[in-house]
KOLDREN-952569 format. One record per residue: residue in three letters; y negated, z, x negated of N, C-alpha, C in turn. Coordinates in Angstrom, 1 decimal, padded with zeros to 4 digits. Example, Ala and Ser with C-alpha at 12.3 -4.5 7.8 and 13.67 -1.06 7.14 Angstrom:
BEGIN
+------+--------+--------+--------+--------+--------+--------+--------+--------+--------+
! rest !   n_yy !   n_zz !   n_xx !  ca_yy !  ca_zz !  ca_xx !   c_yy !   c_zz !   c_xx !
+------+--------+--------+--------+--------+--------+--------+--------+--------+--------+
!  ALA !  005.7 !  007.8 ! -013.2 !  004.5 !  007.8 ! -012.3 !  003.3 !  007.8 ! -013.2 !
!  SER !  002.2 !  007.1 ! -012.8 !  001.1 !  007.1 ! -013.7 !  000.0 !  007.9 ! -012.9 !
+------+--------+--------+--------+--------+--------+--------+--------+--------+--------+
This chain:
BEGIN
+------+--------+--------+--------+--------+--------+--------+--------+--------+--------+
! rest !   n_yy !   n_zz !   n_xx !  ca_yy !  ca_zz !  ca_xx !   c_yy !   c_zz !   c_xx !
+------+--------+--------+--------+--------+--------+--------+--------+--------+--------+
!  MET ! -083.0 !  112.3 ! -106.6 ! -083.9 !  111.1 ! -106.7 ! -085.2 !  111.5 ! -107.3 !
!  GLY ! -085.6 !  110.9 ! -108.4 ! -086.9 !  111.1 ! -109.0 ! -087.9 !  110.3 ! -108.3 !
!  THR ! -089.0 !  110.9 ! -107.9 ! -090.1 !  110.2 ! -107.2 ! -091.4 !  110.5 ! -107.9 !
!  TRP ! -092.3 !  109.5 ! -108.1 ! -093.5 !  109.7 ! -108.8 ! -094.7 !  109.3 ! -108.1 !
!  ASP ! -094.6 !  108.6 ! -107.0 ! -095.7 !  108.2 ! -106.2 ! -095.2 !  107.8 ! -104.8 !
!  THR ! -096.2 !  107.4 ! -103.9 ! -095.8 !  107.1 ! -102.5 ! -095.4 !  105.7 ! -102.3 !
!  GLY ! -095.5 !  104.8 ! -103.3 ! -095.2 !  103.4 ! -103.1 ! -093.7 !  103.2 ! -102.8 !
!  HIS ! -093.4 !  102.1 ! -102.2 ! -092.0 !  101.7 ! -101.8 ! -091.1 !  101.6 ! -103.0 !
!  PHE ! -091.6 !  101.4 ! -104.2 ! -090.7 !  101.2 ! -105.3 ! -090.9 !  102.4 ! -106.3 !
!  ASP ! -091.6 !  103.4 ! -106.0 ! -092.0 !  104.5 ! -106.9 ! -091.0 !  105.6 ! -106.9 !
!  ASN ! -089.7 !  105.3 ! -107.0 ! -088.6 !  106.3 ! -107.1 ! -087.4 !  105.6 ! -107.8 !
!  ASP ! -086.5 !  106.5 ! -108.3 ! -085.4 !  106.0 ! -109.1 ! -084.5 !  105.1 ! -108.3 !
!  ALA ! -084.2 !  105.4 ! -107.1 ! -083.3 !  104.6 ! -106.3 ! -083.9 !  103.2 ! -106.1 !
!  ALA ! -085.2 !  103.1 ! -105.8 ! -085.8 !  101.7 ! -105.6 ! -085.8 !  101.0 ! -106.9 !
!  VAL ! -086.1 !  101.7 ! -108.0 ! -086.0 !  101.0 ! -109.3 ! -084.7 !  100.4 ! -109.6 !
!  ASP ! -083.6 !  101.2 ! -109.3 ! -082.2 !  100.8 ! -109.5 ! -082.0 !  099.5 ! -108.6 !
!  PHE ! -082.4 !  099.6 ! -107.4 ! -082.3 !  098.5 ! -106.5 ! -082.9 !  097.2 ! -107.0 !
!  SER ! -084.2 !  097.4 ! -107.5 ! -084.9 !  096.3 ! -108.1 ! -084.2 !  095.7 ! -109.3 !
!  ALA ! -083.6 !  096.6 ! -110.2 ! -082.9 !  096.1 ! -111.3 ! -081.6 !  095.3 ! -110.9 !
!  ASP ! -081.0 !  095.8 ! -109.9 ! -079.8 !  095.1 ! -109.4 ! -080.2 !  093.7 ! -108.9 !
!  LEU ! -081.3 !  093.6 ! -108.2 ! -081.8 !  092.2 ! -107.8 ! -082.0 !  091.3 ! -109.0 !
!  ASP ! -082.6 !  091.9 ! -110.1 ! -083.0 !  091.1 ! -111.2 ! -081.7 !  090.7 ! -112.0 !
!  GLU ! -080.6 !  091.3 ! -111.9 ! -079.4 !  091.1 ! -112.7 ! -078.5 !  090.0 ! -112.1 !
!  VAL ! -078.8 !  089.5 ! -110.9 ! -077.9 !  088.6 ! -110.2 ! -078.6 !  087.2 ! -110.0 !
!  THR ! -077.9 !  086.3 ! -109.6 ! -078.5 !  084.9 ! -109.4 ! -079.4 !  085.0 ! -108.1 !
!  VAL ! -080.2 !  084.1 ! -108.0 ! -081.1 !  084.0 ! -106.9 ! -080.4 !  083.9 ! -105.6 !
!  GLU ! -079.2 !  083.3 ! -105.6 ! -078.4 !  083.1 ! -104.4 ! -077.8 !  084.5 ! -103.9 !
!  GLN ! -077.6 !  085.4 ! -104.8 ! -077.0 !  086.7 ! -104.5 ! -078.0 !  087.7 ! -104.0 !
!  ARG ! -079.3 !  087.4 ! -104.2 ! -080.3 !  088.4 ! -103.9 ! -080.5 !  088.7 ! -102.4 !
!  THR ! -080.3 !  087.7 ! -101.6 ! -080.4 !  087.9 ! -100.2 ! -079.3 !  088.9 ! -099.7 !
!  GLU ! -078.1 !  088.8 ! -100.2 ! -077.0 !  089.7 ! -099.8 ! -077.2 !  091.1 ! -100.3 !
!  ILE ! -077.9 !  091.3 ! -101.5 ! -078.2 !  092.6 ! -102.0 ! -079.2 !  093.3 ! -101.0 !
!  VAL ! -080.2 !  092.5 ! -100.6 ! -081.2 !  093.1 ! -099.7 ! -080.5 !  093.4 ! -098.4 !
!  ARG ! -079.7 !  092.5 ! -097.9 ! -079.0 !  092.8 ! -096.6 ! -078.1 !  094.0 ! -096.7 !
!  ALA ! -077.4 !  094.2 ! -097.8 ! -076.5 !  095.3 ! -098.0 ! -077.2 !  096.6 ! -098.0 !
!  ALA ! -078.4 !  096.6 ! -098.7 ! -079.2 !  097.9 ! -098.7 ! -079.6 !  098.3 ! -097.3 !
!  LEU ! -080.0 !  097.3 ! -096.5 ! -080.4 !  097.6 ! -095.1 ! -079.3 !  098.0 ! -094.3 !
!  LEU ! -078.1 !  097.4 ! -094.4 ! -076.9 !  097.7 ! -093.6 ! -076.4 !  099.1 ! -094.0 !
!  ARG ! -076.5 !  099.5 ! -095.3 ! -076.0 !  100.8 ! -095.7 ! -076.9 !  101.9 ! -095.0 !
!  ALA ! -078.2 !  101.7 ! -094.9 ! -079.1 !  102.6 ! -094.2 ! -078.8 !  102.7 ! -092.7 !
!  ILE ! -078.6 !  101.6 ! -092.1 ! -078.3 !  101.5 ! -090.7 ! -077.0 !  102.2 ! -090.4 !
!  GLY ! -076.1 !  102.2 ! -091.4 ! -074.8 !  102.9 ! -091.2 ! -073.7 !  102.1 ! -090.5 !
!  THR ! -073.7 !  100.7 ! -090.7 ! -072.7 !  099.9 ! -090.1 ! -071.4 !  100.0 ! -090.7 !
!  GLY ! -071.3 !  100.6 ! -091.8 ! -070.0 !  100.7 ! -092.5 ! -069.7 !  099.5 ! -093.4 !
!  GLU ! -070.8 !  098.6 ! -093.6 ! -070.6 !  097.5 ! -094.4 ! -070.6 !  098.0 ! -095.9 !
!  GLU ! -069.6 !  097.4 ! -096.6 ! -069.5 !  097.8 ! -098.0 ! -070.5 !  096.9 ! -098.8 !
!  ASP ! -070.9 !  097.4 ! -100.0 ! -071.8 !  096.7 ! -100.8 ! -071.3 !  095.3 ! -101.1 !
!  GLY ! -070.3 !  095.2 ! -101.9 ! -069.6 !  093.9 ! -102.1 ! -070.5 !  092.8 ! -102.6 !
!  ALA ! -071.8 !  092.9 ! -102.7 ! -072.7 !  091.8 ! -103.2 ! -073.2 !  092.2 ! -104.6 !
!  GLY ! -072.7 !  093.2 ! -105.2 ! -073.3 !  093.5 ! -106.5 ! -074.6 !  094.3 ! -106.4 !
!  GLY ! -074.8 !  094.9 ! -105.3 ! -076.0 !  095.7 ! -105.0 ! -076.0 !  097.1 ! -105.5 !
!  PRO ! -077.0 !  097.8 ! -105.2 ! -077.1 !  099.2 ! -105.7 ! -076.0 !  100.0 ! -105.1 !
!  SER ! -075.2 !  100.6 ! -106.0 ! -074.1 !  101.4 ! -105.5 ! -073.9 !  102.7 ! -106.3 !
!  ASP ! -075.0 !  103.0 ! -107.1 ! -074.9 !  104.2 ! -107.9 ! -075.0 !  105.5 ! -107.1 !
!  SER ! -075.4 !  105.4 ! -105.9 ! -075.5 !  106.6 ! -105.1 ! -074.2 !  107.2 ! -104.6 !
!  GLY ! -073.1 !  106.5 ! -104.8 ! -071.8 !  106.9 ! -104.4 ! -071.6 !  106.8 ! -102.9 !
!  ASP ! -072.5 !  106.1 ! -102.3 ! -072.4 !  105.9 ! -100.8 ! -071.2 !  105.2 ! -100.4 !
!  SER ! -070.7 !  105.6 ! -099.2 ! -069.5 !  104.9 ! -098.7 ! -069.9 !  103.8 ! -097.7 !
!  GLY ! -071.2 !  103.5 ! -097.6 ! -071.6 !  102.4 ! -096.7 ! -072.0 !  102.9 ! -095.3 !
!  ASP ! -072.1 !  104.2 ! -095.1 ! -072.3 !  104.8 ! -093.8 ! -073.6 !  105.5 ! -093.7 !
!  GLY ! -074.5 !  105.4 ! -094.7 ! -075.7 !  106.2 ! -094.7 ! -075.6 !  107.5 ! -095.5 !
!  GLY ! -074.5 !  107.7 ! -096.1 ! -074.3 !  108.9 ! -096.9 ! -073.6 !  110.1 ! -096.3 !
!  ASP ! -073.2 !  109.9 ! -095.0 ! -072.6 !  111.1 ! -094.4 ! -071.2 !  110.9 ! -093.7 !
!  GLY ! -070.8 !  109.7 ! -093.7 ! -069.5 !  109.4 ! -093.1 ! -069.4 !  109.2 ! -091.6 !
!  ALA ! -070.5 !  109.6 ! -090.9 ! -070.5 !  109.5 ! -089.5 ! -071.8 !  109.2 ! -088.9 !
!  GLY ! -072.7 !  108.6 ! -089.6 ! -074.0 !  108.2 ! -089.0 ! -075.0 !  109.4 ! -088.9 !
!  GLY ! -074.7 !  110.5 ! -089.7 ! -075.6 !  111.7 ! -089.7 ! -076.8 !  111.5 ! -090.6 !
!  PRO ! -077.2 !  112.6 ! -091.2 ! -078.4 !  112.5 ! -092.1 ! -078.3 !  111.4 ! -093.1 !
!  LEU ! -079.3 !  110.7 ! -093.4 ! -079.3 !  109.6 ! -094.3 ! -079.6 !  110.1 ! -095.7 !
!  ASP ! -078.7 !  109.7 ! -096.6 ! -078.8 !  110.1 ! -098.0 ! -080.1 !  109.5 ! -098.6 !
!  GLY ! -080.8 !  110.3 ! -099.5 ! -082.1 !  110.0 ! -100.0 ! -082.1 !  108.7 ! -100.8 !
!  ASP ! -081.1 !  108.4 ! -101.7 ! -081.0 !  107.2 ! -102.4 ! -080.8 !  106.0 ! -101.5 !
!  VAL ! -079.9 !  106.1 ! -100.5 ! -079.7 !  105.0 ! -099.6 ! -081.0 !  104.7 ! -098.8 !
!  GLY ! -081.7 !  105.7 ! -098.4 ! -082.9 !  105.5 ! -097.7 ! -084.0 !  104.9 ! -098.5 !
!  ALA ! -084.1 !  105.4 ! -099.8 ! -085.2 !  104.8 ! -100.7 ! -084.9 !  103.4 ! -101.0 !
!  ALA ! -083.7 !  103.0 ! -101.2 ! -083.3 !  101.6 ! -101.5 ! -083.6 !  100.7 ! -100.2 !
!  ALA ! -083.3 !  101.3 ! -099.0 ! -083.6 !  100.6 ! -097.8 ! -085.1 !  100.3 ! -097.6 !
!  VAL ! -085.9 !  101.3 ! -097.9 ! -087.4 !  101.1 ! -097.8 ! -087.8 !  100.0 ! -098.8 !
!  ALA ! -087.3 !  100.0 ! -100.0 ! -087.6 !  099.0 ! -100.9 ! -087.2 !  097.6 ! -100.4 !
!  ALA ! -086.0 !  097.5 ! -099.8 ! -085.5 !  096.3 ! -099.2 ! -086.4 !  095.8 ! -098.1 !
!  ALA ! -086.8 !  096.8 ! -097.2 ! -087.6 !  096.5 ! -096.1 ! -089.0 !  096.0 ! -096.5 !
!  ALA ! -089.5 !  096.5 ! -097.6 ! -090.8 !  096.1 ! -098.2 ! -090.7 !  094.6 ! -098.6 !
!  LEU ! -089.6 !  094.3 ! -099.2 ! -089.4 !  092.9 ! -099.6 ! -089.3 !  091.9 ! -098.5 !
!  VAL ! -088.6 !  092.4 ! -097.4 ! -088.6 !  091.5 ! -096.2 ! -089.9 !  091.4 ! -095.5 !
!  ALA ! -090.6 !  092.5 ! -095.4 ! -092.0 !  092.6 ! -094.8 ! -093.0 !  091.7 ! -095.5 !
!  ALA ! -092.8 !  091.7 ! -096.9 ! -093.7 !  090.9 ! -097.7 ! -093.7 !  089.4 ! -097.3 !
!  GLN ! -092.5 !  088.9 ! -096.8 ! -092.3 !  087.5 ! -096.5 ! -092.7 !  087.2 ! -095.0 !
!  CYS ! -093.1 !  088.2 ! -094.3 ! -093.6 !  088.0 ! -092.9 ! -095.0 !  087.5 ! -092.9 !
!  PRO ! -095.4 !  086.7 ! -091.9 ! -096.8 !  086.3 ! -091.9 ! -097.7 !  087.5 ! -091.8 !
!  GLY ! -098.6 !  087.6 ! -092.8 ! -099.6 !  088.7 ! -092.8 ! -099.0 !  090.0 ! -093.3 !
!  GLY ! -097.7 !  089.9 ! -093.9 ! -097.1 !  091.1 ! -094.3 ! -097.7 !  091.7 ! -095.6 !
!  PRO ! -097.5 !  093.0 ! -095.9 ! -098.1 !  093.5 ! -097.1 ! -097.4 !  093.1 ! -098.3 !
!  PRO ! -098.1 !  092.7 ! -099.4 ! -097.4 !  092.3 ! -100.6 ! -096.5 !  093.4 ! -101.2 !
!  ALA ! -095.4 !  093.0 ! -101.7 ! -094.5 !  094.0 ! -102.3 ! -094.7 !  093.9 ! -103.9 !
!  GLU ! -095.9 !  094.3 ! -104.2 ! -096.3 !  094.2 ! -105.7 ! -096.2 !  095.6 ! -106.2 !
!  SER ! -095.4 !  095.8 ! -107.3 ! -095.3 !  097.0 ! -108.0 ! -094.7 !  096.7 ! -109.4 !
!  VAL ! -095.1 !  097.5 ! -110.3 ! -094.6 !  097.3 ! -111.7 ! -093.1 !  097.7 ! -111.7 !
!  TYR ! -092.7 !  098.5 ! -110.7 ! -091.3 !  098.9 ! -110.6 ! -090.4 !  098.1 ! -109.7 !
!  GLY ! -091.0 !  097.1 ! -109.0 ! -090.3 !  096.2 ! -108.1 ! -089.5 !  095.1 ! -108.9 !
!  PRO ! -088.8 !  094.3 ! -108.2 ! -088.1 !  093.2 ! -108.9 ! -089.1 !  092.3 ! -109.7 !
!  GLU ! -088.6 !  091.9 ! -110.8 ! -089.4 !  091.0 ! -111.7 ! -089.1 !  089.5 ! -111.3 !
!  GLU ! -087.8 !  089.3 ! -110.9 ! -087.4 !  087.9 ! -110.6 ! -087.8 !  087.6 ! -109.2 !
!  PRO ! -088.0 !  086.3 ! -109.0 ! -088.4 !  085.9 ! -107.6 ! -087.3 !  086.0 ! -106.6 !
!  LEU ! -087.6 !  086.2 ! -105.4 ! -086.6 !  086.3 ! -104.3 ! -086.6 !  084.9 ! -103.6 !
!  PRO ! -085.5 !  084.6 ! -103.0 ! -085.5 !  083.4 ! -102.2 ! -086.2 !  083.7 ! -100.9 !
!  GLN ! -086.5 !  082.7 ! -100.1 ! -087.0 !  083.0 ! -098.7 ! -085.9 !  083.7 ! -098.0 !
!  LEU ! -086.2 !  084.9 ! -097.5 ! -085.1 !  085.7 ! -096.9 ! -085.0 !  085.3 ! -095.4 !
!  PRO ! -083.8 !  085.3 ! -094.9 ! -083.6 !  084.9 ! -093.5 ! -084.4 !  085.8 ! -092.5 !
!  GLU ! -084.9 !  085.2 ! -091.4 ! -085.6 !  085.9 ! -090.4 ! -084.8 !  087.1 ! -089.8 !
!  GLU ! -083.5 !  086.9 ! -089.7 ! -082.6 !  088.0 ! -089.2 ! -082.7 !  089.3 ! -089.9 !
!  LEU ! -083.2 !  089.2 ! -091.2 ! -083.3 !  090.5 ! -091.9 ! -084.5 !  091.3 ! -091.4 !
!  ARG ! -085.4 !  090.7 ! -090.7 ! -086.6 !  091.5 ! -090.2 ! -086.1 !  092.5 ! -089.2 !
!  ALA ! -085.2 !  092.2 ! -088.3 ! -084.7 !  093.1 ! -087.4 ! -083.9 !  094.2 ! -088.1 !
!  LEU ! -083.1 !  093.8 ! -089.1 ! -082.3 !  094.8 ! -089.8 ! -083.2 !  095.8 ! -090.5 !
!  ALA ! -084.3 !  095.2 ! -091.1 ! -085.3 !  096.1 ! -091.8 ! -085.9 !  097.1 ! -090.8 !
!  LEU ! -086.3 !  096.7 ! -089.6 ! -086.8 !  097.6 ! -088.6 ! -085.8 !  098.7 ! -088.3 !
!  LEU ! -084.5 !  098.3 ! -088.1 ! -083.5 !  099.3 ! -087.8 ! -083.3 !  100.3 ! -089.0 !
!  ALA ! -083.4 !  099.8 ! -090.2 ! -083.3 !  100.7 ! -091.4 ! -084.5 !  101.6 ! -091.5 !
!  LEU ! -085.7 !  101.1 ! -091.2 ! -086.9 !  102.0 ! -091.2 ! -086.8 !  103.0 ! -090.1 !
!  ASP ! -086.2 !  102.7 ! -089.0 ! -085.9 !  103.7 ! -087.9 ! -085.1 !  104.8 ! -088.4 !
!  ARG ! -084.0 !  104.4 ! -089.1 ! -083.1 !  105.5 ! -089.7 ! -083.7 !  106.3 ! -090.7 !
!  VAL ! -084.5 !  105.7 ! -091.6 ! -085.2 !  106.4 ! -092.7 ! -086.3 !  107.4 ! -092.1 !
!  SER ! -086.8 !  107.0 ! -091.0 ! -088.0 !  107.8 ! -090.4 ! -087.6 !  108.9 ! -089.5 !
!  VAL ! -086.4 !  109.2 ! -089.2 ! -086.0 !  110.2 ! -088.3 ! -085.8 !  111.6 ! -089.1 !
!  ALA ! -086.0 !  112.6 ! -088.3 ! -085.8 !  114.0 ! -088.9 ! -084.4 !  114.0 ! -089.4 !
!  GLY ! -084.2 !  114.6 ! -090.6 ! -082.8 !  114.7 ! -091.1 ! -082.6 !  113.7 ! -092.2 !
!  SER ! -083.4 !  112.6 ! -092.2 ! -083.4 !  111.6 ! -093.3 ! -083.9 !  112.4 ! -094.6 !
!  GLU ! -083.2 !  112.4 ! -095.7 ! -083.6 !  113.0 ! -096.9 ! -085.0 !  112.5 ! -097.4 !
!  VAL ! -085.2 !  111.2 ! -097.3 ! -086.4 !  110.6 ! -097.8 ! -087.6 !  111.1 ! -096.9 !
!  ARG ! -087.5 !  111.0 ! -095.6 ! -088.5 !  111.4 ! -094.7 ! -088.8 !  112.9 ! -094.8 !
!  ASP ! -087.8 !  113.7 ! -094.8 ! -088.0 !  115.1 ! -094.9 ! -088.6 !  115.5 ! -096.2 !
!  ARG ! -088.3 !  114.9 ! -097.3 ! -088.9 !  115.2 ! -098.5 ! -090.4 !  114.9 ! -098.5 !
!  TRP ! -090.8 !  113.7 ! -097.8 ! -092.2 !  113.4 ! -097.7 ! -093.0 !  114.3 ! -096.7 !
!  VAL ! -092.3 !  114.7 ! -095.7 ! -093.0 !  115.7 ! -094.8 ! -093.3 !  117.0 ! -095.5 !
!  ARG ! -092.4 !  117.5 ! -096.3 ! -092.6 !  118.7 ! -097.1 ! -093.7 !  118.5 ! -098.1 !
!  ALA ! -093.8 !  117.3 ! -098.7 ! -094.8 !  117.1 ! -099.8 ! -096.1 !  116.7 ! -099.3 !
!  ASP ! -096.1 !  115.9 ! -098.2 ! -097.4 !  115.2 ! -097.8 ! -097.7 !  115.4 ! -096.3 !
!  GLY ! -096.9 !  116.1 ! -095.6 ! -097.2 !  116.2 ! -094.1 ! -096.7 !  115.0 ! -093.3 !
!  GLU ! -096.9 !  115.1 ! -092.0 ! -096.5 !  114.0 ! -091.1 ! -097.4 !  112.7 ! -091.2 !
!  ASP ! -098.6 !  112.9 ! -091.8 ! -099.5 !  111.8 ! -091.7 ! -100.0 !  111.4 ! -093.1 !
!  GLY ! -099.1 !  111.5 ! -094.1 ! -099.5 !  111.2 ! -095.5 ! -099.3 !  109.7 ! -095.8 !
!  ALA ! -099.6 !  109.4 ! -097.1 ! -099.6 !  108.1 ! -097.6 ! -098.2 !  107.4 ! -097.4 !
!  TRP ! -097.1 !  108.1 ! -097.6 ! -095.8 !  107.5 ! -097.5 ! -095.6 !  107.0 ! -096.0 !
!  HIS ! -096.0 !  107.9 ! -095.1 ! -095.8 !  107.6 ! -093.7 ! -096.7 !  106.4 ! -093.3 !
!  HIS ! -097.9 !  106.3 ! -093.8 ! -098.7 !  105.1 ! -093.6 ! -098.1 !  103.9 ! -094.1 !
!  GLY ! -097.5 !  103.9 ! -095.3 ! -096.9 !  102.8 ! -095.9 ! -095.7 !  102.3 ! -095.0 !
!  ILE ! -094.9 !  103.2 ! -094.5 ! -093.8 !  102.9 ! -093.6 ! -094.4 !  102.2 ! -092.3 !
!  ALA ! -095.4 !  102.8 ! -091.8 ! -096.1 !  102.2 ! -090.6 ! -096.6 !  100.8 ! -090.8 !
!  GLU ! -097.1 !  100.5 ! -092.0 ! -097.6 !  099.2 ! -092.4 ! -096.4 !  098.2 ! -092.4 !
!  LEU ! -095.3 !  098.6 ! -093.0 ! -094.1 !  097.7 ! -093.0 ! -093.6 !  097.5 ! -091.6 !
!  ARG ! -093.6 !  098.5 ! -090.8 ! -093.1 !  098.4 ! -089.4 ! -094.0 !  097.5 ! -088.6 !
!  ARG ! -095.3 !  097.5 ! -088.8 ! -096.2 !  096.6 ! -088.1 ! -096.0 !  095.2 ! -088.4 !
!  ALA ! -095.8 !  094.9 ! -089.7 ! -095.6 !  093.5 ! -090.1 ! -094.2 !  093.0 ! -089.6 !
!  LEU ! -093.2 !  093.8 ! -089.7 ! -091.9 !  093.4 ! -089.2 ! -091.8 !  093.2 ! -087.7 !
!  THR ! -092.5 !  094.2 ! -087.0 ! -092.5 !  094.1 ! -085.5 ! -093.3 !  092.8 ! -085.1 !
!  ALA ! -094.4 !  092.6 ! -085.7 ! -095.2 !  091.4 ! -085.3 ! -094.4 !  090.1 ! -085.6 !
!  ALA ! -093.6 !  090.1 ! -086.6 ! -092.8 !  088.9 ! -087.0 ! -091.6 !  088.7 ! -086.1 !
!  THR ! -091.1 !  089.8 ! -085.5 ! -090.0 !  089.7 ! -084.6 ! -090.3 !  089.6 ! -083.1 !
!  GLU ! -091.6 !  089.8 ! -082.8 ! -092.0 !  089.7 ! -081.4 ! -091.7 !  088.3 ! -080.8 !
!  GLY ! -091.3 !  088.3 ! -079.6 ! -091.1 !  087.0 ! -079.0 ! -089.7 !  086.5 ! -079.1 !
!  ARG ! -088.9 !  087.3 ! -079.8 ! -087.4 !  087.0 ! -080.0 ! -086.7 !  088.0 ! -079.2 !
!  PRO ! -086.3 !  087.8 ! -078.0 ! -085.7 !  088.8 ! -077.2 ! -084.4 !  089.4 ! -077.8 !
!  GLY ! -084.3 !  090.7 ! -077.8 ! -083.2 !  091.3 ! -078.3 ! -083.0 !  091.4 ! -079.9 !
!  ALA ! -084.1 !  090.9 ! -080.6 ! -084.0 !  090.8 ! -082.0 ! -083.7 !  092.1 ! -082.7 !
!  VAL ! -084.4 !  093.1 ! -082.2 ! -084.2 !  094.4 ! -082.9 ! -083.0 !  095.1 ! -082.5 !
!  GLN ! -082.4 !  094.8 ! -081.3 ! -081.2 !  095.5 ! -080.9 ! -079.9 !  094.9 ! -081.5 !
!  ALA ! -080.0 !  093.6 ! -081.9 ! -078.7 !  093.0 ! -082.3 ! -078.5 !  093.3 ! -083.8 !
!  VAL ! -077.3 !  093.9 ! -084.1 ! -077.0 !  094.1 ! -085.5 ! -075.6 !  093.4 ! -085.7 !
!  PRO ! -075.6 !  092.5 ! -086.7 ! -074.3 !  091.8 ! -087.0 ! -073.2 !  092.9 ! -087.3 !
!  GLY ! -072.0 !  092.6 ! -086.8 ! -070.9 !  093.5 ! -087.0 ! -070.8 !  094.7 ! -086.1 !
!  GLN ! -071.7 !  094.8 ! -085.2 ! -071.6 !  096.0 ! -084.2 ! -071.3 !  095.5 ! -082.8 !
+------+--------+--------+--------+--------+--------+--------+--------+--------+--------+
């Protein structure tokens, strides 16, 4: 995965994810975002929505058994989580020259919980994306701050909904 900056869309996998969003109808964009989040969570959901599938991922996070998260799967999930967080009240804007050019529909609130779960998976030791950033920028670098900003927006938007973060469709 080529990476050129710490932004959520500043890598090849996120650019591919954004291009996939731009190539489909507005109605299909929600399912592409959902698929990227589910792949990172490792539910075994197949892409099926025309989403980013260039990583060769089998739908399980890149390892077949919920182990270390593949870098491309993780980077696409971060980009998807950024799009979800941007629609939360007070969420950080998902503005990037590398992000999707076409508008997104209003994403379902249930994606907020999935985005948090995906960020959990991306943020653990063994995740290729996280480990790469720890080596390059330490535990307290700009990438980690960006993930924390997404997490704050998503958490604030899901508070008050009991069990929202624990419930994952299909599990």
